[in-house]
C-alpha positions in Angstrom: 158.0 246.5 189.3 160.9 244.1 188.7 162.2 244.0 185.1 164.8 241.7 184.0 166.4 239.9 181.1 166.5 236.1 181.0 169.0 234.3 178.9 170.9 231.1 179.2 173.0 228.5 177.3 175.7 230.7 175.5 178.0 227.8 175.2 181.0 230.1 174.6 184.0 228.5 173.0 182.1 225.9 171.1 184.2 224.2 168.4 181.6 223.5 165.7 182.9 220.9 163.2 186.4 222.3 163.9 185.2 225.9 163.1 185.7 228.7 165.6 182.5 230.5 166.4 184.0 233.3 168.4 182.9 236.0 165.8 179.2 235.3 165.9 179.3 234.7 169.8 181.0 238.1 170.3 178.2 239.6 168.0 175.4 237.9 170.0 176.9 239.3 173.3 177.0 242.7 171.8 173.4 242.4 170.6 172.6 241.5 174.3 174.5 244.7 175.5 172.4 246.8 173.1 169.1 245.2 174.6 170.1 246.0 177.9 171.0 249.5 177.1 167.8 250.2 175.3 165.5 248.6 178.0 167.5 249.2 181.2 166.4 246.4 183.2 166.9 246.0 186.9 168.8 242.7 186.3 170.1 240.2 183.7 169.9 236.6 184.8 172.0 234.0 182.9 170.7 230.6 183.7 173.8 228.4 183.0 176.0 227.0 180.3 178.0 230.0 179.9 180.8 227.9 178.3 180.5 224.8 176.0 183.0 222.8 178.1 184.1 222.7 181.7 187.6 223.6 180.4 187.2 226.5 178.1 190.0 228.0 176.1 191.8 231.1 177.2 190.2 232.7 174.1 186.7 231.9 175.3 187.3 233.1 178.8 188.8 236.3 177.6 185.7 236.8 175.5 183.4 236.1 178.5 185.3 238.7 180.6 185.5 241.3 178.0 181.8 241.0 176.6 180.3 240.7 180.2 182.1 244.0 181.2 180.8 245.6 178.0 177.2 244.3 179.1 177.7 245.8 182.5 178.9 249.2 180.9 175.9 249.1 178.6 173.6 249.3 181.7 175.7 250.3 184.9 172.6 250.3 187.1 171.7 246.6 186.2 172.7 243.7 188.6 173.9 240.6 186.7 173.3 237.2 188.3 174.9 234.1 186.8 174.6 230.4 187.7 176.6 227.4 186.5 175.1 224.9 183.9 175.9 221.3 183.5 178.6 222.3 180.8 180.3 224.7 183.2 182.8 224.1 185.9 181.3 225.3 189.1 184.8 225.7 190.7 186.1 227.6 187.8 183.3 230.0 187.9 183.4 230.2 191.7 187.1 230.9 191.9 186.8 234.6 190.8 183.3 235.4 192.0 184.7 237.9 194.5 186.3 239.8 191.7 183.1 239.8 189.9 181.1 241.2 192.8 183.2 244.4 192.5 181.8 244.8 189.1 178.1 244.1 190.1 178.1 240.5 188.9 176.9 237.7 191.3 178.3 234.3 190.3 176.8 231.1 191.7 179.0 228.2 190.5 178.4 225.5 193.0 175.7 224.9 195.6 177.0 226.3 199.0 177.3 224.1 202.0 177.9 225.0 205.8 180.6 223.5 207.8 178.5 220.3 208.4 177.8 219.8 204.8 174.2 220.9 204.9 172.6 223.5 202.7 173.7 227.1 203.2 170.6 228.6 201.6 171.2 232.2 202.4 174.2 232.2 199.9 171.7 231.7 197.0 169.3 234.5 197.9 170.1 237.5 195.9 168.3 240.9 196.5 168.1 243.2 193.5 167.7 246.4 195.2 164.2 247.1 196.4 162.9 245.6 193.1 162.9 241.8 193.5 164.6 238.7 195.1 166.4 236.0 193.0 167.0 232.5 194.4 169.9 231.6 192.2 170.3 227.7 192.2 173.2 226.4 190.0 173.1 223.0 188.3 173.6 219.8 190.6 172.8 216.3 190.0 169.8 215.4 192.1 171.7 213.2 194.4 174.3 216.0 194.9 171.8 218.4 196.4 172.8 219.0 200.1 170.5 218.1 203.0 168.2 220.8 204.3 167.5 219.7 207.8 169.7 216.7 208.1 167.2 214.2 207.0 168.0 212.4 203.8 164.8 211.3 202.0 166.3 210.0 198.7 167.7 211.8 195.6 164.4 213.2 194.1 162.9 214.3 197.4 166.3 215.7 198.5 166.2 218.1 195.3 162.6 219.0 195.9 163.1 219.8 199.6 166.2 222.1 198.6 164.1 224.1 196.1 161.3 224.5 198.4 163.6 225.5 201.3 165.4 228.1 199.3 162.0 229.6 198.2 160.7 229.5 201.7 163.8 231.6 202.8 163.3 234.0 199.9 159.7 234.5 201.0 160.7 234.9 204.6 162.9 237.8 203.6 160.3 239.3 201.3 159.1 242.0 203.6 158.0 244.4 200.9 156.1 242.1 198.7 158.4 242.1 195.7 158.5 239.5 193.0 160.5 236.3 193.6 162.4 234.7 190.8 164.0 231.2 190.9 166.9 230.4 188.6 167.7 226.9 187.7 169.4 224.7 185.1 167.8 221.4 184.5 165.4 219.4 182.4 161.7 219.5 183.2 159.6 216.6 182.1 157.2 217.1 179.2 159.3 220.0 177.9 159.9 220.2 174.1 163.3 218.5 173.7 163.3 218.9 169.8 167.0 219.4 168.6 168.4 217.8 171.9 170.0 214.6 172.8 166.9 212.7 173.9 168.8 211.1 176.7 168.0 214.5 178.6 164.4 212.9 179.1 165.9 210.2 181.3 167.3 213.0 183.7 164.3 215.1 183.7 162.4 216.0 186.8 158.7 216.9 187.4 157.8 220.5 187.4 156.6 220.1 190.9 160.2 219.5 192.0 160.7 223.3 191.6 158.6 223.9 194.6 156.1 226.7 195.3 156.2 230.5 196.1 157.9 231.9 193.1 156.5 234.5 190.6 158.7 233.3 187.8 161.4 230.4 187.1 164.1 231.4 184.7 165.2 228.0 183.3 168.3 227.1 181.3 169.3 223.7 179.8 166.7 223.2 176.9 167.8 225.2 173.9 164.1 225.7 172.4 162.4 228.7 173.8 159.1 227.5 175.6 156.6 228.3 178.3 156.0 225.5 180.5 153.4 227.4 182.6 152.6 231.2 182.7 155.5 231.3 185.3 157.9 228.9 184.2 160.0 229.4 181.0 163.0 228.3 179.1 164.3 231.3 177.3 166.3 229.0 175.0 169.7 229.7 173.6 170.5 232.9 171.8 172.6 231.1 169.1 171.9 227.6 167.7 174.3 224.9 169.0 173.4 222.3 166.4 171.8 222.0 163.0 168.8 220.4 164.7 167.9 223.6 166.6 165.5 225.0 164.0 163.6 227.6 166.1 163.8 231.4 166.6 166.8 232.2 169.0 166.2 235.0 171.3 166.5 236.5 175.0 163.4 237.3 177.2 162.4 240.5 178.8 160.2 239.8 181.9 158.2 242.4 183.9 156.5 241.5 187.2 154.6 244.2 189.2 154.6 242.6 192.6 154.7 239.3 194.4 151.7 237.2 193.3 151.3 238.9 190.0 151.7 237.1 186.7 154.7 238.0 184.5 154.7 239.9 181.3 157.1 238.3 178.7 158.5 239.9 175.6 161.0 238.1 173.4 163.8 239.9 171.6 165.3 238.1 168.7 169.0 237.6 168.3 170.4 237.6 164.8 172.9 235.1 163.9 175.5 236.6 161.5 176.5 232.9 160.6 173.3 231.0 160.4 173.0 227.1 160.3 171.2 225.8 157.2 170.2 222.2 156.2 169.9 221.7 152.4 167.1 220.9 151.9 165.4 221.8 155.3 162.7 219.4 154.8 162.9 215.7 153.5 166.0 214.2 152.3 166.8 214.2 148.6 169.1 212.2 146.4 172.8 213.3 146.3 172.6 214.8 142.9 169.9 217.1 143.9 171.5 218.0 147.3 174.7 218.9 145.2 172.6 221.1 143.1 171.2 223.1 145.9 174.7 223.5 147.3 175.8 224.9 143.8 172.8 227.4 143.9 173.4 228.6 147.5 174.3 232.3 147.9 178.1 232.5 147.4 178.3 235.7 149.6 176.4 234.3 152.7 178.5 233.4 155.6 176.9 230.2 157.0 177.4 226.7 158.1 175.8 224.1 155.9 174.7 220.6 156.1 173.5 218.4 153.2 170.4 216.3 153.7 170.9 213.4 151.5 168.8 210.3 150.8 170.7 207.0 150.4 170.0 203.3 149.8 173.1 202.0 151.5 176.1 204.4 151.7 177.4 207.6 150.1 179.7 207.2 147.0 183.4 207.6 147.9 183.5 210.9 145.8 180.5 212.7 147.6 182.4 214.6 150.2 185.0 215.8 147.5 182.3 217.1 145.2 180.6 218.8 147.9 183.7 220.5 149.0 184.3 221.6 145.5 180.9 223.2 145.3 181.7 225.5 148.2 185.3 226.2 147.7 184.6 229.7 146.3 181.7 230.5 148.5 181.8 232.2 152.0 179.8 229.4 153.6 181.3 226.4 155.5 180.3 222.9 154.6 180.1 220.9 158.0 178.3 217.5 157.3 176.4 215.4 154.9 173.5 213.9 156.8 172.5 210.5 155.5 168.8 209.4 155.6 168.2 205.7 154.6 165.5 205.2 151.9 162.3 203.7 153.4 160.8 201.0 151.3 157.5 199.3 152.0 158.2 195.8 153.2 155.5 193.1 153.3 156.3 189.8 155.1 157.0 187.1 152.5 155.3 183.9 152.6 157.3 180.7 153.5 158.7 178.9 150.3 158.1 175.4 149.6 161.1 173.1 148.9 160.0 172.9 145.2 159.9 176.7 144.8 163.2 177.1 146.5 164.9 174.4 144.3 163.8 176.3 141.2 165.2 179.7 142.4 168.6 181.2 141.3 171.0 181.9 144.0 170.8 185.8 143.3 167.0 185.5 144.0 167.4 183.7 147.1 169.9 186.3 148.4 167.6 189.1 147.4 164.7 187.6 149.2 166.9 187.2 152.3 168.0 191.0 151.9 164.3 192.1 151.5 163.6 190.3 154.8 166.5 191.7 156.9 167.1 195.1 155.3 163.5 195.8 154.4 164.5 196.8 150.8 165.6 195.0 147.6 169.4 194.7 146.7 170.5 197.5 144.5 172.4 196.9 141.4 175.9 197.3 143.0 175.0 194.7 145.7 173.7 192.4 143.1 177.0 192.6 141.0 179.0 192.0 144.2 177.0 188.9 145.1 177.3 187.5 141.5 181.1 188.0 141.6 181.5 186.3 144.9 179.3 183.5 143.8 181.4 183.0 140.6 184.5 182.8 142.7 183.0 180.2 144.8 182.0 178.2 141.8 185.4 178.4 140.4 187.0 177.2 143.6 184.5 174.2 143.6 185.5 173.3 140.1 189.2 173.3 141.1 
């Protein structure tokens, strides 16, 4: 049986609204070490986005080294396999991979090529003792995958051919019928992208691009944990990276008896010591109601907060100041006031006759125009501004 932990998208070093998240990220990694210590897996698979940026700070890199070694000590018999994600620098991860091998950590930053520039597939085949075989493929844009046989068939087919070739090699080396696991960092079409920048959908690939011959695909990139098929899974990020990632955050423990058998998957929740809250969590409310929720928030809870405020046009200039005052004696951190425009039912107005238009006041004409363009009536402040400008124009005409 091959037993492993599947995790990804740590995003170490993230600067969250100018707040340092190293404390909760270290705590997350220590929870991961505890899970490894308790369950003694054969391997830990980290499917990309170790860091939040390609040029992480020294503090973030030190945290990675210290906590990775702590995870290694928690389960000395466990192999650790790491691939780069789109947020990582492939060359930065690769530069010290030989040192990491001494600690039982296999790092795959970039896709290996031979001297002719073609795919060096064997560099990405990682045996895990006599338990399993991992085909570890780091992130690359479809057009950047190396050629497999010297024939270029286009960006999508090049990526598909690469995955199939690396799986074919893994199967050719599988003399004992052990499970084969493919690691990859990419967006698969028809995944649940909730909480993500939807531009990811434009770069997604069909699930068939991953090829055939695997027992499990350990995916990274999408932060919401989800099962695409019984063999293909996003484990999700162990900590939320944005307020919109409203889902359970965890790591996955996977067991596969032998090649061809279906995986058994168990999730282990990761507790966030500084959770991300939106007040209110549902529909937006007027500013006064949101500020009241902020006043009532537990003063002792360490959390990041976002207010969900309903507005007609824009926030009053004093909104941010009052919100900051409401949290100044609390342990939480106010990050953002999210503005949601009021939706007003709009019906297409019928055209006016010349006689009707001549009988209307200028403010009524302006309000009708505003309803047509902004899909809502003018508010009191806007009406006052219009009347003031109209009076100035009249005064100029009289002069």
